[in-house]
DOVEX-459056 format. One record per residue: residue number from 1; x, y, z of N, C-alpha, C in turn; residue in one letter. Coordinates in Angstrom, 2 decimals. Layout:
BEGIN
+-----+---------+---------+---------+---------+---------+---------+---------+---------+---------+---------+
! num !     n.x !     n.y !     n.z !    ca.x !    ca.y !    ca.z !     c.x !     c.y !     c.z ! residuo !
+-----+---------+---------+---------+---------+---------+---------+---------+---------+---------+---------+
! NUM !       X !       Y !       Z !       X !       Y !       Z !       X !       Y !       Z !       A !
...
+-----+---------+---------+---------+---------+---------+---------+---------+---------+---------+---------+
//
This chain:
BEGIN
+-----+---------+---------+---------+---------+---------+---------+---------+---------+---------+---------+
! num !     n.x !     n.y !     n.z !    ca.x !    ca.y !    ca.z !     c.x !     c.y !     c.z ! residuo !
+-----+---------+---------+---------+---------+---------+---------+---------+---------+---------+---------+
!   1 ! -129.28 !  -69.62 !   17.06 ! -129.03 !  -70.66 !   16.06 ! -128.59 !  -71.88 !   16.81 !       M !
!   2 ! -129.12 !  -73.01 !   16.32 ! -128.78 !  -74.31 !   17.03 ! -127.41 !  -74.81 !   16.63 !       S !
!   3 ! -126.91 !  -75.69 !   17.42 ! -125.61 !  -76.29 !   17.20 ! -125.53 !  -77.02 !   15.81 !       D !
!   4 ! -126.68 !  -77.65 !   15.44 ! -126.73 !  -78.38 !   14.20 ! -126.70 !  -77.39 !   13.02 !       I !
!   5 ! -127.41 !  -76.26 !   13.18 ! -127.35 !  -75.26 !   12.07 ! -125.95 !  -74.63 !   11.97 !       Q !
!   6 ! -125.32 !  -74.37 !   13.11 ! -124.00 !  -73.85 !   13.08 ! -122.96 !  -74.76 !   12.38 !       T !
!   7 ! -123.04 !  -76.01 !   12.75 ! -122.20 !  -77.02 !   12.16 ! -122.43 !  -77.21 !   10.65 !       R !
!   8 ! -123.73 !  -77.16 !   10.33 ! -124.03 !  -77.24 !    8.88 ! -123.49 !  -76.05 !    8.10 !       T !
!   9 ! -123.65 !  -74.84 !    8.64 ! -123.14 !  -73.66 !    7.96 ! -121.55 !  -73.68 !    7.87 !       M !
!  10 ! -120.97 !  -74.20 !    8.94 ! -119.44 !  -74.30 !    8.92 ! -119.06 !  -75.31 !    7.86 !       E !
!  11 ! -119.75 !  -76.41 !    7.71 ! -119.45 !  -77.51 !    6.76 ! -119.64 !  -76.95 !    5.34 !       K !
!  12 ! -120.72 !  -76.17 !    5.15 ! -121.04 !  -75.57 !    3.81 ! -119.88 !  -74.61 !    3.45 !       A !
!  13 ! -119.54 !  -73.76 !    4.43 ! -118.40 !  -72.75 !    4.16 ! -117.11 !  -73.48 !    3.84 !       F !
!  14 ! -116.82 !  -74.58 !    4.55 ! -115.64 !  -75.35 !    4.32 ! -115.65 !  -75.89 !    2.86 !       Y !
!  15 ! -116.75 !  -76.53 !    2.52 ! -116.96 !  -77.14 !    1.17 ! -116.77 !  -76.10 !    0.05 !       L !
!  16 ! -117.41 !  -74.87 !    0.24 ! -117.34 !  -73.87 !   -0.74 ! -115.93 !  -73.28 !   -0.86 !       Q !
!  17 ! -115.20 !  -73.16 !    0.26 ! -113.83 !  -72.68 !    0.27 ! -112.98 !  -73.72 !   -0.46 !       T !
!  18 ! -113.15 !  -74.98 !   -0.14 ! -112.34 !  -75.98 !   -0.73 ! -112.55 !  -76.01 !   -2.28 !       K !
!  19 ! -113.77 !  -75.93 !   -2.75 ! -114.09 !  -75.95 !   -4.13 ! -113.47 !  -74.70 !   -4.82 !       A !
!  20 ! -113.57 !  -73.58 !   -4.13 ! -112.94 !  -72.37 !   -4.76 ! -111.47 !  -72.48 !   -4.88 !       F !
!  21 ! -110.79 !  -73.02 !   -3.83 ! -109.30 !  -73.18 !   -3.93 ! -108.94 !  -74.19 !   -4.98 !       L !
!  22 ! -109.69 !  -75.24 !   -5.13 ! -109.34 !  -76.25 !   -6.13 ! -109.53 !  -75.65 !   -7.54 !       E !
!  23 ! -110.64 !  -74.92 !   -7.66 ! -110.88 !  -74.28 !   -9.02 ! -109.85 !  -73.21 !   -9.36 !       K !
!  24 ! -109.35 !  -72.48 !   -8.35 ! -108.47 !  -71.42 !   -8.62 ! -107.08 !  -71.61 !   -8.26 !       N !
!  25 ! -106.64 !  -72.85 !   -8.02 ! -105.36 !  -73.05 !   -7.55 ! -104.25 !  -72.55 !   -8.54 !       S !
!  26 ! -104.55 !  -72.73 !   -9.83 ! -103.47 !  -72.21 !  -10.80 ! -103.35 !  -70.69 !  -10.72 !       E !
!  27 ! -104.48 !  -69.96 !  -10.37 ! -104.38 !  -68.57 !  -10.25 ! -103.64 !  -68.17 !   -9.00 !       H !
!  28 ! -103.91 !  -68.92 !   -7.92 ! -103.21 !  -68.67 !   -6.65 ! -101.73 !  -68.86 !   -6.77 !       I !
!  29 ! -101.30 !  -69.95 !   -7.51 !  -99.90 !  -70.20 !   -7.77 !  -99.35 !  -69.09 !   -8.61 !       D !
!  30 ! -100.05 !  -68.57 !   -9.65 !  -99.55 !  -67.52 !  -10.43 !  -99.38 !  -66.16 !   -9.66 !       E !
!  31 ! -100.29 !  -65.91 !   -8.82 ! -100.17 !  -64.75 !   -7.89 !  -98.94 !  -64.86 !   -7.03 !       I !
!  32 !  -98.63 !  -66.01 !   -6.48 !  -97.51 !  -66.21 !   -5.63 !  -96.27 !  -66.02 !   -6.47 !       A !
!  33 !  -96.31 !  -66.57 !   -7.69 !  -95.11 !  -66.46 !   -8.60 !  -94.81 !  -64.98 !   -8.93 !       R !
!  34 !  -95.91 !  -64.23 !   -9.18 !  -95.73 !  -62.80 !   -9.59 !  -95.32 !  -61.96 !   -8.34 !       L !
!  35 !  -95.74 !  -62.29 !   -7.19 !  -95.29 !  -61.63 !   -5.96 !  -93.73 !  -61.86 !   -5.77 !       K !
!  36 !  -93.30 !  -63.06 !   -6.00 !  -91.91 !  -63.39 !   -5.80 !  -91.07 !  -62.65 !   -6.90 !       A !
!  37 !  -91.64 !  -62.48 !   -8.08 !  -90.97 !  -61.82 !   -9.19 !  -90.81 !  -60.36 !   -8.86 !       E !
!  38 !  -91.87 !  -59.75 !   -8.34 !  -91.85 !  -58.35 !   -7.93 !  -90.69 !  -58.12 !   -6.82 !       V !
!  39 !  -90.73 !  -59.03 !   -5.88 !  -89.65 !  -58.91 !   -4.81 !  -88.26 !  -59.03 !   -5.40 !       E !
!  40 !  -88.06 !  -59.98 !   -6.37 !  -86.78 !  -60.14 !   -6.98 !  -86.36 !  -58.91 !   -7.75 !       R !
!  41 !  -87.28 !  -58.31 !   -8.47 !  -86.98 !  -57.19 !   -9.32 !  -86.65 !  -55.94 !   -8.47 !       L !
!  42 !  -87.44 !  -55.86 !   -7.36 !  -87.19 !  -54.73 !   -6.41 !  -85.84 !  -54.82 !   -5.84 !       T !
!  43 !  -85.48 !  -55.97 !   -5.50 !  -84.14 !  -56.20 !   -4.85 !  -83.03 !  -55.83 !   -5.88 !       K !
!  44 !  -83.26 !  -56.32 !   -7.11 !  -82.27 !  -55.96 !   -8.13 !  -82.16 !  -54.50 !   -8.41 !       A !
!  45 !  -83.29 !  -53.78 !   -8.44 !  -83.28 !  -52.38 !   -8.60 !  -82.57 !  -51.66 !   -7.45 !       G !
!  46 !  -82.81 !  -52.09 !   -6.24 !  -82.14 !  -51.52 !   -5.11 !  -80.62 !  -51.71 !   -5.21 !       D !
!  47 !  -80.17 !  -52.90 !   -5.65 !  -78.79 !  -53.19 !   -5.79 !  -78.19 !  -52.30 !   -6.89 !       E !
!  48 !  -78.91 !  -52.15 !   -7.94 !  -78.42 !  -51.24 !   -9.09 !  -78.28 !  -49.86 !   -8.53 !       L !
!  49 !  -79.15 !  -49.40 !   -7.71 !  -79.03 !  -48.03 !   -7.16 !  -77.83 !  -47.90 !   -6.34 !       H !
!  50 !  -77.46 !  -48.87 !   -5.55 !  -76.21 !  -48.81 !   -4.74 !  -75.05 !  -48.76 !   -5.65 !       I !
!  51 !  -75.13 !  -49.51 !   -6.69 !  -73.98 !  -49.54 !   -7.70 !  -73.78 !  -48.12 !   -8.37 !       F !
!  52 !  -74.95 !  -47.47 !   -8.70 !  -74.82 !  -46.17 !   -9.29 !  -74.30 !  -45.12 !   -8.33 !       L !
!  53 !  -74.50 !  -45.29 !   -7.05 !  -73.88 !  -44.35 !   -6.10 !  -72.36 !  -44.34 !   -6.28 !       I !
!  54 !  -71.78 !  -45.50 !   -6.59 !  -70.28 !  -45.51 !   -6.81 !  -69.90 !  -44.69 !   -7.98 !       S !
!  55 !  -70.79 !  -44.59 !   -8.94 !  -70.45 !  -43.76 !  -10.13 !  -70.39 !  -42.31 !   -9.82 !       Y !
!  56 !  -71.17 !  -41.86 !   -8.85 !  -71.11 !  -40.44 !   -8.43 !  -69.73 !  -40.20 !   -7.82 !       I !
!  57 !  -69.34 !  -41.18 !   -6.93 !  -68.04 !  -41.00 !   -6.26 !  -66.88 !  -40.92 !   -7.34 !       V !
!  58 !  -67.04 !  -41.72 !   -8.32 !  -66.01 !  -41.72 !   -9.38 !  -66.21 !  -40.56 !  -10.38 !       E !
!  59 !  -67.21 !  -39.82 !  -10.26 !  -67.47 !  -38.70 !  -11.19 !  -68.03 !  -39.08 !  -12.53 !       G !
!  60 !  -68.57 !  -40.29 !  -12.65 !  -69.08 !  -40.72 !  -13.98 !  -70.51 !  -40.24 !  -14.21 !       R !
!  61 !  -71.32 !  -40.01 !  -13.15 !  -72.60 !  -39.45 !  -13.29 !  -72.80 !  -38.32 !  -12.25 !       I !
!  62 !  -73.72 !  -37.39 !  -12.46 !  -73.93 !  -36.35 !  -11.56 !  -74.90 !  -36.74 !  -10.48 !       S !
!  63 !  -74.80 !  -36.08 !   -9.34 !  -75.70 !  -36.41 !   -8.29 !  -77.16 !  -35.99 !   -8.59 !       S !
!  64 !  -77.29 !  -34.95 !   -9.44 !  -78.69 !  -34.53 !   -9.82 !  -79.31 !  -35.66 !  -10.75 !       S !
!  65 !  -78.47 !  -36.30 !  -11.51 !  -79.01 !  -37.40 !  -12.35 !  -79.46 !  -38.59 !  -11.48 !       Y !
!  66 !  -78.65 !  -38.85 !  -10.44 !  -79.00 !  -39.93 !   -9.55 !  -80.23 !  -39.60 !   -8.76 !       L !
!  67 !  -80.36 !  -38.34 !   -8.41 !  -81.61 !  -37.82 !   -7.71 !  -82.83 !  -38.12 !   -8.61 !       N !
!  68 !  -82.69 !  -37.84 !   -9.87 !  -83.81 !  -38.07 !  -10.79 !  -84.14 !  -39.55 !  -10.91 !       E !
!  69 !  -83.01 !  -40.37 !  -10.97 !  -83.22 !  -41.83 !  -10.95 !  -83.88 !  -42.27 !   -9.65 !       L !
!  70 !  -83.47 !  -41.66 !   -8.55 !  -84.14 !  -42.09 !   -7.26 !  -85.56 !  -41.82 !   -7.30 !       D !
!  71 !  -85.97 !  -40.60 !   -7.73 !  -87.35 !  -40.25 !   -7.80 !  -88.14 !  -41.22 !   -8.58 !       D !
!  72 !  -87.63 !  -41.53 !   -9.77 !  -88.32 !  -42.50 !  -10.72 !  -88.37 !  -43.88 !  -10.06 !       N !
!  73 !  -87.29 !  -44.38 !   -9.47 !  -87.32 !  -45.68 !   -8.88 !  -88.25 !  -45.76 !   -7.72 !       W !
!  74 !  -88.24 !  -44.75 !   -6.83 !  -89.18 !  -44.73 !   -5.68 !  -90.58 !  -44.75 !   -6.15 !       N !
!  75 !  -90.94 !  -43.98 !   -7.15 !  -92.25 !  -43.91 !   -7.73 !  -92.66 !  -45.23 !   -8.34 !       A !
!  76 !  -91.72 !  -45.89 !   -9.05 !  -91.99 !  -47.23 !   -9.65 !  -92.29 !  -48.25 !   -8.51 !       A !
!  77 !  -91.47 !  -48.23 !   -7.47 !  -91.76 !  -49.19 !   -6.37 !  -93.10 !  -48.99 !   -5.68 !       K !
!  78 !  -93.59 !  -47.74 !   -5.79 !  -94.94 !  -47.51 !   -5.25 !  -96.08 !  -47.61 !   -6.24 !       E !
!  79 !  -95.64 !  -48.03 !   -7.44 !  -96.65 !  -48.26 !   -8.55 !  -97.18 !  -46.97 !   -9.21 !       G !
!  80 !  -96.35 !  -45.93 !   -9.02 !  -96.70 !  -44.59 !   -9.68 !  -95.84 !  -44.44 !  -10.85 !       K !
!  81 !  -96.31 !  -43.59 !  -11.83 !  -95.51 !  -43.29 !  -13.02 !  -94.35 !  -42.36 !  -12.60 !       P !
!  82 !  -93.23 !  -42.49 !  -13.30 !  -92.05 !  -41.74 !  -13.03 !  -92.24 !  -40.25 !  -13.50 !       G !
!  83 !  -91.20 !  -39.53 !  -13.26 !  -91.22 !  -38.07 !  -13.71 !  -91.08 !  -37.90 !  -15.12 !       A !
+-----+---------+---------+---------+---------+---------+---------+---------+---------+---------+---------+
//
């Protein structure tokens, strides 16, 4: 392939990529927002789990109940249905 052909193909790829990004920028922004939301919710769920551990120490909930919550929470974080 000649240098001119290579540069032409690179320029075409660049223009196609630029057009795609311009056309889909709102979707790309939405994807980034949703990823941040998932991270925020996961962090909140992990903090809630730590809080519930204190309830076991105080005798407010049983360790078997927390184990069930653990299983459901871990499944949810992996995108699987709970028990």
